[in-house]
Legacy VTK file of the C-alpha trace (Angstrom):
# vtk DataFile Version 3.0
C-alpha trace
ASCII
DATASET POLYDATA
POINTS 494 float
38.225 -142.012 -35.157
36.998 -144.826 -33.530
33.558 -145.343 -34.305
32.863 -146.067 -30.605
34.543 -142.841 -29.609
32.228 -140.912 -32.200
29.336 -142.318 -30.802
30.090 -141.321 -27.055
30.995 -137.930 -28.214
27.564 -137.863 -29.949
25.862 -139.096 -26.881
27.854 -136.410 -24.619
26.737 -133.658 -26.921
22.997 -134.784 -26.802
22.986 -134.834 -23.224
24.624 -131.448 -23.088
21.981 -130.094 -25.319
19.105 -131.449 -23.475
20.651 -130.080 -19.948
20.998 -126.873 -21.507
17.404 -126.688 -22.529
16.220 -128.078 -19.135
18.198 -125.522 -17.114
16.390 -122.797 -19.447
13.160 -124.358 -18.792
13.793 -124.704 -14.962
14.678 -121.055 -14.672
11.402 -119.946 -16.457
9.504 -122.374 -14.336
10.703 -120.968 -10.938
9.761 -117.394 -12.126
13.308 -115.945 -11.966
13.818 -115.076 -15.540
11.039 -113.762 -17.665
9.599 -115.983 -20.190
11.020 -116.118 -23.662
11.674 -118.744 -26.514
13.369 -121.938 -25.894
17.103 -121.564 -26.830
18.931 -124.004 -29.169
22.383 -125.111 -27.610
25.285 -122.729 -28.415
23.689 -120.551 -30.756
20.671 -119.666 -28.451
17.769 -117.932 -30.046
20.098 -116.174 -32.645
18.104 -118.170 -35.549
14.845 -116.730 -34.179
16.002 -113.107 -34.969
16.292 -111.371 -38.465
19.885 -110.192 -37.889
19.188 -107.274 -40.626
16.430 -105.928 -38.473
17.002 -107.105 -35.068
14.399 -104.523 -33.266
11.319 -105.814 -35.398
12.021 -109.379 -34.446
11.894 -108.369 -30.864
8.707 -106.428 -31.344
7.163 -109.630 -32.730
8.571 -111.719 -29.812
7.010 -109.242 -27.362
3.608 -109.708 -28.803
3.965 -113.290 -27.966
5.919 -113.344 -24.520
4.985 -109.776 -23.044
6.785 -106.442 -22.556
9.681 -108.391 -20.295
11.132 -111.439 -22.140
14.372 -113.360 -22.027
16.512 -114.530 -24.809
19.505 -116.508 -25.061
22.143 -114.976 -27.869
24.950 -117.047 -28.102
26.467 -117.175 -24.578
24.886 -113.937 -23.409
21.581 -113.890 -21.442
19.172 -111.148 -22.392
16.267 -109.476 -20.862
14.481 -107.328 -23.345
12.190 -104.583 -22.137
9.395 -103.576 -24.587
7.046 -100.515 -24.376
7.331 -97.244 -22.038
6.108 -98.532 -18.876
8.999 -101.570 -18.542
11.567 -99.306 -19.751
10.780 -96.428 -17.254
10.314 -98.949 -14.205
13.852 -100.219 -15.041
15.993 -97.446 -16.225
14.405 -94.699 -14.258
12.498 -96.136 -11.225
15.130 -98.681 -10.669
17.914 -96.626 -12.012
20.782 -97.918 -9.817
20.140 -101.415 -10.419
20.010 -101.067 -14.247
22.830 -98.467 -14.794
25.634 -100.779 -15.563
26.797 -101.071 -19.197
26.351 -104.741 -20.764
29.857 -106.636 -21.231
30.955 -105.827 -24.619
33.793 -108.261 -25.497
34.801 -105.981 -28.648
35.582 -102.992 -26.082
37.118 -105.163 -23.468
39.725 -106.755 -25.973
40.567 -103.287 -27.305
40.564 -100.986 -24.135
39.844 -103.207 -21.238
36.734 -101.460 -20.495
38.079 -97.832 -19.955
36.634 -94.584 -20.625
33.017 -93.496 -19.752
31.324 -95.420 -22.491
31.664 -98.872 -21.407
33.082 -98.724 -17.823
30.870 -99.693 -14.656
30.790 -99.048 -10.892
33.056 -96.464 -9.226
35.231 -95.715 -12.446
32.020 -94.889 -14.582
30.544 -92.712 -11.608
33.622 -90.666 -11.365
34.143 -90.197 -15.165
30.816 -89.346 -15.948
30.788 -86.912 -13.266
33.851 -85.261 -14.420
32.745 -85.278 -17.945
29.336 -83.579 -17.100
30.907 -80.936 -15.217
33.539 -80.293 -17.593
30.983 -80.130 -20.383
29.087 -77.720 -18.357
32.030 -75.681 -17.740
32.539 -75.515 -21.463
29.131 -74.046 -21.992
26.777 -76.957 -22.827
23.302 -75.808 -22.877
24.617 -72.310 -22.374
25.372 -69.220 -24.839
29.109 -70.141 -25.199
28.580 -73.429 -26.627
25.556 -72.022 -28.701
27.981 -69.668 -30.156
30.270 -72.207 -31.217
27.512 -74.022 -32.933
26.340 -70.981 -34.444
29.867 -70.322 -36.041
29.983 -73.849 -37.325
26.381 -73.267 -38.912
28.004 -70.599 -40.951
30.964 -72.644 -42.017
28.147 -75.289 -42.979
26.108 -72.873 -45.002
29.205 -71.680 -46.835
30.194 -75.316 -47.895
26.732 -75.933 -49.140
26.902 -72.786 -51.230
29.882 -74.145 -52.779
27.799 -77.068 -54.390
26.541 -74.065 -56.760
22.941 -75.673 -56.499
24.466 -78.571 -58.499
23.349 -82.479 -57.239
25.330 -83.500 -54.285
25.449 -86.072 -51.538
25.405 -83.999 -48.314
26.976 -86.945 -46.307
30.519 -85.514 -45.951
29.376 -81.840 -45.154
26.714 -83.045 -42.484
29.439 -85.058 -40.820
32.063 -82.238 -40.801
29.837 -79.990 -39.050
28.910 -81.847 -35.902
32.492 -83.303 -35.781
34.054 -79.950 -35.612
31.912 -78.761 -32.739
33.134 -81.856 -30.896
36.895 -80.737 -32.096
36.055 -77.308 -30.513
34.891 -78.689 -27.367
37.581 -81.336 -27.035
40.452 -79.649 -28.753
39.725 -76.050 -29.047
40.290 -76.274 -32.743
38.198 -75.888 -35.952
39.628 -77.455 -38.986
39.076 -76.764 -42.595
36.856 -79.226 -44.072
39.452 -80.177 -46.534
42.356 -80.377 -43.959
44.095 -83.585 -44.211
44.264 -84.260 -40.729
40.580 -83.703 -40.418
39.603 -85.788 -43.187
41.588 -88.654 -41.340
39.733 -88.163 -38.189
36.551 -88.088 -40.147
37.579 -91.309 -42.002
38.275 -93.106 -38.615
34.974 -91.933 -36.887
32.681 -93.135 -39.935
34.667 -96.659 -40.325
34.515 -97.253 -36.558
30.733 -96.175 -36.240
29.689 -98.111 -39.281
31.747 -101.592 -38.171
30.484 -101.192 -34.397
26.864 -101.010 -35.581
27.061 -103.810 -37.603
25.223 -107.197 -37.020
28.929 -109.041 -37.206
30.094 -107.192 -33.996
27.098 -108.470 -32.324
28.048 -112.128 -33.545
31.406 -111.313 -32.167
29.973 -110.165 -28.749
28.047 -113.312 -28.432
30.837 -115.738 -29.524
34.114 -113.675 -28.880
36.331 -116.802 -28.136
35.368 -118.484 -31.502
34.931 -115.293 -33.496
37.851 -113.569 -32.413
40.336 -115.900 -34.656
38.072 -115.786 -37.621
38.549 -113.332 -40.437
35.880 -110.440 -40.388
35.400 -106.817 -39.917
36.322 -107.059 -36.177
40.018 -107.256 -37.314
39.504 -103.809 -39.162
37.822 -101.973 -36.046
41.013 -103.088 -34.059
43.226 -101.270 -36.589
40.575 -98.242 -36.537
40.903 -98.106 -32.476
44.609 -97.918 -32.615
44.731 -95.182 -35.121
41.907 -93.469 -33.048
44.008 -93.834 -29.919
47.222 -92.440 -31.651
45.504 -89.586 -32.938
43.952 -88.637 -29.627
47.170 -89.203 -27.937
49.099 -86.704 -30.068
46.545 -84.112 -28.909
46.836 -85.000 -25.370
50.607 -84.532 -25.379
50.566 -81.144 -27.083
48.153 -80.114 -24.150
50.205 -81.487 -21.588
52.943 -79.113 -23.237
50.865 -76.076 -23.268
48.397 -76.504 -20.369
47.650 -73.407 -18.061
46.261 -74.317 -15.175
44.536 -70.852 -14.773
43.033 -70.710 -18.117
41.680 -74.367 -19.139
40.795 -74.210 -22.699
38.675 -77.380 -23.431
37.783 -80.853 -22.310
41.367 -82.282 -22.462
42.603 -79.513 -20.452
40.015 -80.029 -17.438
40.703 -83.687 -17.588
44.667 -83.170 -17.286
44.012 -80.814 -14.327
42.182 -83.539 -12.776
44.790 -86.048 -13.099
47.234 -83.618 -11.498
45.086 -83.226 -8.600
44.454 -87.057 -8.337
48.199 -87.945 -8.980
48.763 -88.981 -5.415
46.028 -91.455 -5.390
47.516 -94.552 -7.224
43.975 -96.149 -7.653
42.830 -92.971 -9.341
40.394 -93.417 -12.360
41.643 -90.169 -13.695
44.418 -91.559 -16.105
45.632 -90.859 -19.546
44.173 -93.895 -20.748
40.608 -93.293 -19.243
40.904 -89.851 -20.965
41.758 -91.009 -24.474
38.965 -93.592 -24.235
36.426 -91.239 -22.924
37.249 -88.778 -25.906
36.972 -91.423 -28.549
33.323 -92.056 -27.098
32.643 -88.201 -27.359
33.457 -88.227 -31.229
31.863 -91.664 -32.064
28.732 -90.520 -30.381
28.709 -86.762 -31.065
29.584 -87.091 -34.555
27.818 -90.063 -36.206
24.544 -89.745 -34.407
23.973 -86.124 -35.143
25.186 -86.157 -38.694
23.073 -89.134 -39.566
20.011 -87.954 -38.077
20.614 -84.609 -40.069
21.232 -86.542 -43.306
18.148 -88.524 -42.844
16.235 -85.625 -41.760
16.932 -83.746 -45.460
15.606 -86.856 -46.998
12.398 -86.956 -45.225
12.011 -83.217 -45.908
12.466 -83.815 -49.632
9.694 -86.126 -49.437
7.334 -83.928 -47.734
7.787 -80.343 -49.516
4.525 -79.055 -47.695
6.469 -79.367 -44.447
9.397 -77.244 -45.847
7.029 -74.532 -46.858
5.604 -74.438 -43.169
9.162 -74.185 -41.875
10.191 -71.574 -44.312
7.030 -69.231 -43.257
8.133 -69.758 -39.728
11.483 -68.996 -40.016
10.730 -65.935 -42.094
8.440 -64.536 -39.659
10.656 -65.144 -36.500
14.127 -64.949 -37.678
14.008 -63.469 -41.148
17.152 -63.600 -43.263
19.443 -61.013 -41.807
20.578 -62.893 -38.733
21.459 -66.373 -37.716
19.062 -68.718 -35.694
19.739 -69.039 -31.965
18.162 -71.270 -29.303
15.972 -68.466 -27.934
13.928 -68.914 -31.447
13.196 -72.200 -30.416
10.469 -71.317 -28.207
8.806 -69.009 -30.671
9.090 -71.629 -33.441
6.910 -74.450 -32.417
6.262 -75.994 -35.798
10.157 -75.930 -36.663
10.850 -77.521 -33.414
8.387 -80.176 -33.747
9.592 -80.851 -37.019
13.181 -81.665 -35.406
11.709 -83.762 -32.826
9.668 -85.906 -35.158
12.730 -86.570 -37.443
14.615 -87.909 -34.448
11.682 -89.950 -33.374
10.731 -91.242 -37.153
14.635 -92.036 -37.750
14.508 -94.009 -34.420
18.514 -94.228 -35.093
19.188 -96.895 -32.131
15.979 -98.850 -32.046
17.602 -101.365 -29.543
19.362 -98.915 -27.512
22.732 -99.421 -25.964
22.660 -102.467 -23.859
22.799 -102.214 -20.117
23.350 -104.676 -17.234
22.064 -105.162 -13.718
24.737 -104.186 -11.136
23.209 -106.854 -8.643
20.480 -109.619 -8.296
17.324 -107.680 -9.196
13.682 -108.219 -8.267
11.908 -106.717 -11.454
8.081 -107.146 -11.248
7.759 -110.706 -10.627
11.082 -111.792 -11.831
14.585 -112.011 -10.230
17.168 -111.232 -12.758
20.735 -112.177 -11.675
23.697 -110.047 -11.585
25.462 -109.219 -14.930
22.283 -110.076 -16.950
22.218 -107.925 -20.109
19.293 -105.786 -20.417
18.044 -104.273 -23.854
15.774 -101.525 -23.792
13.794 -101.508 -26.995
13.676 -97.819 -27.573
11.853 -98.260 -30.799
8.625 -99.522 -29.000
8.455 -96.206 -26.973
9.266 -94.160 -29.967
6.714 -96.046 -32.063
3.967 -96.167 -29.403
0.739 -95.894 -31.162
-1.116 -94.548 -28.432
1.224 -91.552 -27.777
2.172 -90.900 -31.430
-1.104 -92.164 -33.706
-0.011 -93.676 -36.959
3.788 -93.907 -35.622
5.343 -95.057 -39.103
4.080 -91.823 -40.853
6.078 -88.733 -40.469
3.800 -86.189 -38.786
5.298 -83.079 -36.891
1.920 -82.890 -35.296
3.046 -85.829 -32.819
4.602 -82.853 -30.888
1.979 -80.262 -31.525
-1.243 -79.563 -29.276
-4.573 -78.513 -30.735
-3.378 -74.836 -30.589
-0.236 -75.185 -32.506
2.074 -75.073 -29.515
5.053 -77.427 -29.037
3.988 -80.659 -26.943
6.479 -82.466 -24.815
6.471 -86.425 -24.744
7.914 -88.517 -22.003
8.023 -91.055 -24.848
10.768 -89.214 -26.902
13.993 -91.058 -26.023
16.235 -90.746 -28.919
19.032 -90.209 -26.169
17.842 -93.206 -23.999
16.660 -92.227 -20.501
18.022 -92.750 -16.839
21.358 -92.841 -15.538
22.928 -93.929 -18.825
21.304 -91.287 -20.896
23.905 -89.754 -23.633
26.394 -87.355 -22.333
25.936 -85.063 -25.043
22.172 -84.666 -25.256
22.142 -80.972 -24.751
24.854 -80.263 -27.195
22.975 -82.729 -29.793
19.519 -80.863 -29.396
21.102 -77.658 -30.099
23.201 -78.770 -33.143
20.122 -80.522 -34.732
18.192 -77.289 -34.240
20.371 -74.656 -35.238
21.885 -76.684 -38.182
18.351 -77.871 -39.537
17.079 -74.092 -39.139
19.943 -72.433 -40.837
19.821 -74.969 -43.879
16.404 -74.248 -44.575
16.710 -70.352 -43.809
19.505 -70.277 -46.526
18.283 -72.909 -49.258
15.443 -74.292 -51.094
15.895 -78.037 -51.062
15.387 -79.622 -54.668
15.042 -83.213 -55.056
16.156 -84.920 -58.274
12.989 -87.044 -58.442
9.423 -86.783 -57.819
9.078 -86.521 -53.930
6.219 -89.213 -54.045
9.022 -91.607 -55.453
11.559 -90.687 -52.467
12.274 -93.804 -50.342
12.963 -92.910 -46.750
13.398 -96.594 -45.782
16.934 -97.286 -44.074
19.323 -99.504 -45.341
22.028 -101.650 -43.735
19.940 -102.140 -40.890
22.355 -103.795 -38.029
22.196 -102.332 -34.442
21.570 -98.713 -36.118
19.746 -97.264 -38.891
21.227 -95.501 -42.080
19.854 -93.380 -44.681
19.797 -94.714 -48.077
22.064 -92.970 -50.475
20.570 -90.012 -52.166
21.447 -86.360 -53.896
19.741 -83.062 -53.906
20.389 -79.537 -54.857
21.034 -76.775 -52.482
19.580 -73.471 -54.127
20.357 -70.147 -52.460
17.165 -68.758 -51.277
LINES 1 495
494 0 1 2 3 4 5 6 7 8 9 10 11 12 13 14 15 16 17 18 19 20 21 22 23 24 25 26 27 28 29 30 31 32 33 34 35 36 37 38 39 40 41 42 43 44 45 46 47 48 49 50 51 52 53 54 55 56 57 58 59 60 61 62 63 64 65 66 67 68 69 70 71 72 73 74 75 76 77 78 79 80 81 82 83 84 85 86 87 88 89 90 91 92 93 94 95 96 97 98 99 100 101 102 103 104 105 106 107 108 109 110 111 112 113 114 115 116 117 118 119 120 121 122 123 124 125 126 127 128 129 130 131 132 133 134 135 136 137 138 139 140 141 142 143 144 145 146 147 148 149 150 151 152 153 154 155 156 157 158 159 160 161 162 163 164 165 166 167 168 169 170 171 172 173 174 175 176 177 178 179 180 181 182 183 184 185 186 187 188 189 190 191 192 193 194 195 196 197 198 199 200 201 202 203 204 205 206 207 208 209 210 211 212 213 214 215 216 217 218 219 220 221 222 223 224 225 226 227 228 229 230 231 232 233 234 235 236 237 238 239 240 241 242 243 244 245 246 247 248 249 250 251 252 253 254 255 256 257 258 259 260 261 262 263 264 265 266 267 268 269 270 271 272 273 274 275 276 277 278 279 280 281 282 283 284 285 286 287 288 289 290 291 292 293 294 295 296 297 298 299 300 301 302 303 304 305 306 307 308 309 310 311 312 313 314 315 316 317 318 319 320 321 322 323 324 325 326 327 328 329 330 331 332 333 334 335 336 337 338 339 340 341 342 343 344 345 346 347 348 349 350 351 352 353 354 355 356 357 358 359 360 361 362 363 364 365 366 367 368 369 370 371 372 373 374 375 376 377 378 379 380 381 382 383 384 385 386 387 388 389 390 391 392 393 394 395 396 397 398 399 400 401 402 403 404 405 406 407 408 409 410 411 412 413 414 415 416 417 418 419 420 421 422 423 424 425 426 427 428 429 430 431 432 433 434 435 436 437 438 439 440 441 442 443 444 445 446 447 448 449 450 451 452 453 454 455 456 457 458 459 460 461 462 463 464 465 466 467 468 469 470 471 472 473 474 475 476 477 478 479 480 481 482 483 484 485 486 487 488 489 490 491 492 493
């Protein structure tokens, strides 16, 4: 290339870089955007983050720039919220303005923003309203759904008994139980844990969750036009999405053939009935496509988050045998061994309830939360946040608040107990996020975590393979979510 052309291109690049920096500083000077580190051209502030532990990097930046600050992640402008007050003001007090889901190019490419998980506006409102109503009709938070979970807890206990007290990794069994609960809600089916169709479903959900939670997908979402054509795990997730779509579509077609409007069986039936009611409205959001992608979200959120928390929880309990002993004593006193745990027991078991809550707080599964976006130009504190700006609620800053939870990085059920040993609620407990985008299945997950955890401790003595003091509970593979390190234990029948 002609040297003069190279010089001109180099000069243009330098000018472009300077303009980007000046525009950024100009925005800050007017007070429209919160303060934050000056970004580099193109890559923004990515080099200032530890991509293996993004939440920790963001907490460090909050110490310098305050509880509301700005970042540029590639081409994406992000406002980070740190601490309970900032998150509450945004997601609750100004919930309507902060209720949009941030742009996620990985989903826009795969499903065009369909389904309750990533949609916005009227589509999201209608899909969420129907989903919540349907889950309530199916018994979420009521006795009927509790009975499904209790039944699954029995299958879980029987599977653990099959290990015969030998060392095992509980990952598969702990993933199968919550997945089967979702299957009962969505398909009205219960699968044997070795059923090939069920194993295929488990593999799809697991692979999808791992890749979507990885740092690489964050990079994809920051530079979609570039990364899309590069080799990487995004190509694998496209294949998984297609397989998951096919799996759910087959179930939908079977439901269409056997639908009885007078006796809806499950989530798919209720959604199909709504599609029928709306068929005269060509712009209706109740379509087969939206049904499939909504079911996909239910499986991804309802299976992996619960199973990961359970697996992390058992590891934590192995490290604290004194806590297991206290749980055993309370379970023996309140429930005994002749019947299964039920949700009514929870009010009589403050210590066990506190342990389950502390596991969720300590695990801190999604430290950066799922990104939101402002639906319009929004005045927030002294800033004006432009429409469409990504909002990152740093949930870890709330779950590890050292005033609400003294010694937050220490596992202590006392964080949820008052001086009299009674269970103590906390507004800072946000494992399911908060506000209008709060997890759809919160009620279901809470029931599962209590009933599954209590059933395991009721029926087994948990035996570690190493000295409890040597057990490492630090997560591995930190990207956007946390994963428990691999471990084995023995389930000895009580």
